[in-house]
Structure formats: structure tokens, C-alpha cells
N, C-alpha and C positions, 0 to 999 in steps of 0.2 A: 479784449484779448492782448490787443498791441501791448498797452502799459503793463500787462504781466508779463509777456514775453521781453520786454524791455528789462524789467526787473529781475527775470533768471538772468540774462546776459549779463547784466551789472554784477548779480552775485558771484557769476561764475569768472567774471575777471579779477573781481577782488580776492576770489580764493586763489586765482594764479599769480596774483602779485605777491600774497603772503608765501606761497610755496616757492618763489623765485628769491624773495629775500631769505628765508630760513636755509635754501641751498647755498646761497650767496655766505652767509654768515658761517655754515658750518664746512665752506670751502676754506674759507679765511682761517678760522680757526686750527684745520688741517693743516695748512700751509705755514703757518706759525709756531704751530705744536700746542696751542692754548685750550682746544677742544677734546670732544670725546676721541678722535682719532689721530692723536697726539703720538701715539705710539708706533705708528707707520709713517711719521713726517720724516722724510730724507733730514739727515743730521751732516753737519758739514764735516767734511773728510778731516780726519785726525793729522795734525801737524807734527811732522816728523821731529823729535827732540834734539836739541843743541846741546844738550850736557847729562849726563848719568850718573847717578850716585854709586858709587864701588864700596862695597863692604869687604874689609878683608879680614878673614880670620887667622890667627896667630899660635904659636907656641909662646908661652909666658916663662920660658926658662933663663932668657937672658934678660934684656931690657923692655921687652914688651909689656904691656898692660892690659890687652884685650883685646877687641876688635875695634880696628880702625875705619874711619872713612874718610874715603878720597872721593874726586870728582874729574869725572872725562870729559874733555872738551871735545867733542865731536868733528868739528872742523877741522880743529889743528892736531888732534891725535896728542892733545897735551893732557897730560896725568898730574894733579894737584892734591897735596896731602892735607886734609882739612884738619884731622885729629882723632884722638880718640873717642870713639863713640861710645865705649862701654867698658869698665874693668871687669874684666872675668878671668878665671884661671883656666887656660889651656882651651880658648875657645877655636879648636882646629877646624872646625867644619860648620859651616852654615846653610840654611835654608830659609828661604822668604816664603810667606803664605801668599796664597793667590789673591788675595785682596788687598796685598801691600802694605796691609797695616802692622802686621807682626814680622819680627826675624826669630829664629829659633837656631841655637848654638849647642854643639855638643861639648861637654867639658870631659876633656880626655884626659882620665885620671883613673887610679885603681882602688881610690877609699874615699866614699862620699857618705857622709852621716854616719860615720861609722861603721861602715859596711863596705864589704869587697863589691863597688860598684860606682859607675861613673855618674856625672850629672847630665840633664838637657834642661837648658834656660830659655824661659818665653821673654821677648822683649818686645816692647811696643816703639814703632817706629815714629819719632817725633817729627814734627814741620819742618826743623833745621837738618834731619837727618840724621841725627844723635839716637843712642836708642836707651829707652827707659826699662829696666829691670822689672818684669811683672812676678815671676816666680821661679823655683827650679824644683824639677823633680828627678827620683832616680831613674837612670836608662835601662835599668834590668839586668846589667851584668857592667864588669869591669873594662875599662878602656874603651869607650865609644868613639868611633872614628868619623862616621858618616850619618847623616840622616836627612830624610824627606818629607816634603807634606802630600798629602794624598790630594788630587785633583779639586774634591771637594772642599778642601780646607778644613774637614772633621777630625784627624788624626795625622801625628806624627809618628813615623816609623825611624827606628834608629838600629844603626849596626854596632855591636859590641866586638870589638877587634879581639881584645885580650881574653875576654869569656866566650868568644866564639857561638855569639846568640843575637838574635834580632828582636825587637818589642817595639809594640804599638801604644802609644799615647793620646788619649782623647784631647780634642781641645775645646775650652769653652766658650762661650760666646763673647766673652771680653779678652780672647787670646789666651787667657792662661792654658798651662797645662794640667791635667788629670796624670793620677799616677798609673802606671804601665797595666794594661787590662789584659794583655797577653805577652807572653816571653815564649820565645822557642827556641831550644838548645840544640845547637848543630851537635853532631858525634863523628867520628873517623877520623884518619889521618892520610897522609900521601909520603912520597918519596924524598923530599928535603930533608936531611937528618937534624937541622936548626930548624926551620921555618914550618916543617909541617907534622910535627909531632902531635897536634891536634887541630881543633876547628880555629878559625879566625875569620869571622865575617867582615868583611872589607868595606863592604858599601848595598845600598838599597833603591832600588829604582822601580817606578811605576810602569808598567806597560800603556800604549797609547789610550786603550779603553780606561783605566783610572782603577780596575778591577783587580789585576794580578800585580804581585811585588816580586821582583827578580832580586835574590840577595847572592852576591858574589863572595864566594869563600875561601879565601888564600890557602887556608891549611888542610883544606880537602879535596880540591881541583873542581868544585862543583860549582853551579848556579843553582841555587834552590828557588823555588816558586811556589809562592803562597796566594791563596784568596784573601781578599780583606773584605769580614763581612760589615757592612756600612753602620747597619743599626746597633752592633756589639762592638766593634773595633776587633774582633777576634781573627788572627790569622790561622788560617788552616792549609794543610798542603795541597797542593794542586795535583792535579794528574795528566801529564808525568811529573812527578816531584821535584826532578833536577835534570839537568844534563851535564856530562862531563866535558872537561876540557884535556889536552894534554897531561899527563903525569908529570910533577913538577913545576906546571905552567904560573900556578901561582895567581888565580884569576882577582883583579883588583877593583878597576871602577868600570862602568858599563855606560853603554849610550845606545839610544835608538837613533832610526834615521827619521826625518821629519815624515817619510811617506808611511811609516810604521812599517815598512815591509822586511826591514833589516834592521839588525843591531850588532854591537860590535864590543868585546870585552877586552880590556888591555890586561897583559898578564905579565904581573912584576917581578916573578923571578927567572922567566924564560925570556924576557925583554920581547914579546910577541904581541900581537893583536889578532884575536881570531873573529872571523865575521860568520854571521848566523844570516839565516833566512827565518821569517817570523810569521807565523799564520795566528793572527790575533783571533780568530773564531774558537781553536782549538788550545789558544795558549800554548803554542809548542814552536820551540828553538829547535833549528836543524844547522850544526855548524857546516859551512860551505868553502871555507879558507883559511889559514893561519899565515901570516907574514911576518917577517922581521921586525923591527922598530930600528934597528942599527945598521949602519953603512957596512958594506962587505969589507972585510979585513981588519973591521975594529976587535981589538983584544984585551981591554980593559975591562975592568969589573963595570956593571950597571944594573940598574932595576929601573923599571918602568913605576908611573905614577897616573896620570890622568889622561883620559880620551874624550874626546868631542867632536860631533858633526857640525861642520858650518850649517847655519841655517838656510843656505840655499840647498843644501843636500847633495853638492857636488865633491866636498872636500872632507877628510878626516885628520884629525891632530893627535898625535900622543906625545907624551912628555919623557923624557929620558934623563935618569939622576947617574950620572959617572960621563956619560959623554956628553952630558948638559946641553942638550938640545932637544927642538921639536921636530919629530918625524911626520912628514906630509906626505899625504896619500890623496889620488883621486878616487871617486868612486863611481863605477859602472851604474848608470841609473836601471839598468834593465835587470842585472843580476847581483848587485850591492857588493862585487868583491871590488878588492883595494890593488890600485897601481901606485908603487912608491915614486914619489918626485921629489924627493930630497931631504934634506936637514938645515934647519937653522939654528945657530948657536942662541942659547936663550940670555945671552950675556949676562951671565952669572953661575951661582952653583948650585945645584942640587934642585932643578926646577920641581917642587913638590906639587902644584897645580896651576892651572891657568884658565881663564875666562876668555869667551867670545862675546861680545858685547851684543844685545839683541838686534842691532841694525845690519850686523855681520861686517862692520867696516873694519874692527880692531880685534886681536887679541893680546890680552894682559897675561905675561908670564911671571909667577911668583915663584923667585929663587930664595928657597929656605935658608941655604946655607951662605949666602951673600949678603942678605937681608935687604934684597931690592926687589921691585916690581917693575918690569920693563914693556913698555908698549911698541905692539908692532902694527903696522899696516896690512891688511889683507888683499892680495890683488884678487878682484871678484871673475878674471878670466883665466887664471892660472893655480891660484890659493897660495902663492908665493907671499913669504913674510918679509915685510922690511922696517927695519927698526925706524921709528920716528925721532928719534932723538930725546926721547920725553922718559924718563922713570923717576921713582920716587924710594926714599931709603924707609923701610919698616922690618923691625927686629921679627925674623923666624916668619914670613907670610906661608901660610898653608893654604888657604882658599880664598877663591875671588867670585863676588856675587855682585850682579847688577840690580838697580831699581831706577825706573824713571821719576824723578820729583815730580809731586802735584804740582800742578800750575795754579 
């Protein structure tokens, strides 16, 4: 009996030892990310980038040849032009795929493949930042001026200004574009005798859920709202189907607040910004305020172009073409309302577009008619803009997009 008991004890001790070894190996694998629990292993914190690629869309009416690549050095706020990224005709507006593998560009023209339509180009982003053309598809209407990629990366949605329509194009697994699967034609007009005789879709943006598309139409003073069906790519009117702005306002570009609770549209013809509250569950925009982008007493001609919210959600900026400035606003975090905080000259003529880098440190203003892109440092406390002294020369810059290079 004694020997039998000792045998049982030795066996138990052996099993305990095996279990301890297995647990040790499992723990080591989890810590190093080599075992079954590697998916829960802690990853080292991502390092802040020291540089960003900057893609510049342009008009090729003068000396520009297409999309240009620059590099923003974040420590010094220095912008360096690297050269032509891809030759294209009038690639006025750009959008980068969520994967960072591909870039899409409108071809702002009225004739493509012998029909009254524009083009949308798919380009692969190369390791050195240059772009390789994959293919082109029709935009679904003439004069495409803006586009966006849905958050899943499966569709590109484009706004056709001249045609007053929007369209959705599927993205293939290799990044190439397929033909439009849905084209929505806007109808109507508004009060401006020259600019609002018919619809002019000017931008398309996804709401924070990624399911709703907001299309700002300058010609009819409406923000149209559409649902995107992911299996088919079809666009269908949402309920409510649209929200109006003031007659003659001319809504152009649109931006959501980082919280998703507020949204803003810049009105090109009236030089104003309209603020909205947003109910994501219902997909409902409610206007709460309209403010001027111009200083009191300004009597010259002016149209607006771009509107963006700072990544912190504390500030909003809008560009004035004529006054040639960036209007600066503080955002009330509770109500979303705007308070004017002054203006900063863009140090050029006709700021068509600008971009705020993802780190929130710099704003790059693209001055279309003076052929320069100027760097401003953003004060994190006040939102004020200070020129860094760095700028580059690019013919007719229209769009600014950032991408962090892969290490």
C-alpha cells in the first residue's frame, strides 16, 4: 500500500509539472505574439510620423501635367515638392482608399470616350509615392468635381457638377474601378440667374456610419441624402431625401464634426457656413446657425470653396476666394455653433482648397491662381494660423490629400 501511494504521488507531481510547463509556454507565446493568443498580445504604441506624403490635384490648363507629390516634414513645417506623381488631364479632386493602396481622381472634363461625361481614374500608390494608372471609367455625367471612397473601400461615389448628378462605381479587389452601377440625376433650380439655372452636384460625403451619402448641390440649394446598398452599390433616396439651405446660398463642400453630432456646409455663392445638428440613427440634419465667412465691411466680390474641421473638433476653417483668406471659427462643443475668430491671408490668390494634416499641426492652402501651396502652423489652443515660411510652386493646385508613408 505504501509503495502504491508513493506511485500515485509521483504520478500526480509529474502531471503538475507538465501543466506548469504548458502554462509557461502558453504565457511566453502570448507575450511574444507567437502562440494562439497572439491576437490579444499588446502591440507597441504607433510612432508619430515625422513626414507625410502630400498629393496635389490640379487643373492642367496651363503648365501642370497631372497629380503632384510633395512631402511635409512635420518637425519644421517644411514642404518639399517631389515631382509629378502621375500624368492625367484635370485631376482636380482626389480621394485615397482606406487601405492606403490606391488613389482615385476625377478627370474634370465634359467629353470622355466620345460622350458627354467625365472620367474617374484609379491609381496604385507605389513604394516611392508615385502613382501608377490602373484604369479609367466614365463618371456618369459631365464635369466631375469631387469624389469619395466609402469606409469599407468597396465603392467610389462621384459628384458631376456640370451634369448635376452623382454616381457610384464598384472597386475591384485589385483597386481597379468598374463601370457605374448607380447614377442619380438631380433636378430643379434656384434664384441665382447664372449659377442656379439647373442642378450642380458639388460634393459627396459619407456620414460617420458610412451608410448615408450627403450630396451638396449648388444649383438647387439642397443637401441630398442617399443610402448606399453595399451588396449592389445602388444609391437610393433616404427619408428625409434632402434638407434646404437659404435661397441663393449655393452649398458646395461639407464636413462632419469628429463627434458625428454636428456638420457644416460652406455656401459658395453667399459666402456663408451653415451649421447643423446631426441625428445619426435617423440620418437627419437640422440647421442651427448660418454665419458669414467674410469680415465686416468687406465689399469686394467673393466665393467660398473648402470647409474643414480640425481633428480636435475645436476649430473650423473655410476658404474665401476674392478676399483670399481662411476664415477661422471656434466650435462650441455642446451646441456645435460657430464663433468667428478672425481671418488669415493665404499668401496667394484664389484658395480653391486646403488640407489639415492628420496630426493637426499644419494647414496647407492651395492657391489656384497664384500657383502656390503655403504651409501654416495651427495653434492648438487658439486655432490661429501662422505661416511657417515654407511654400512650393505648383501650377493651378486644386486639392490637397495626405498619406503617411509605409515604413
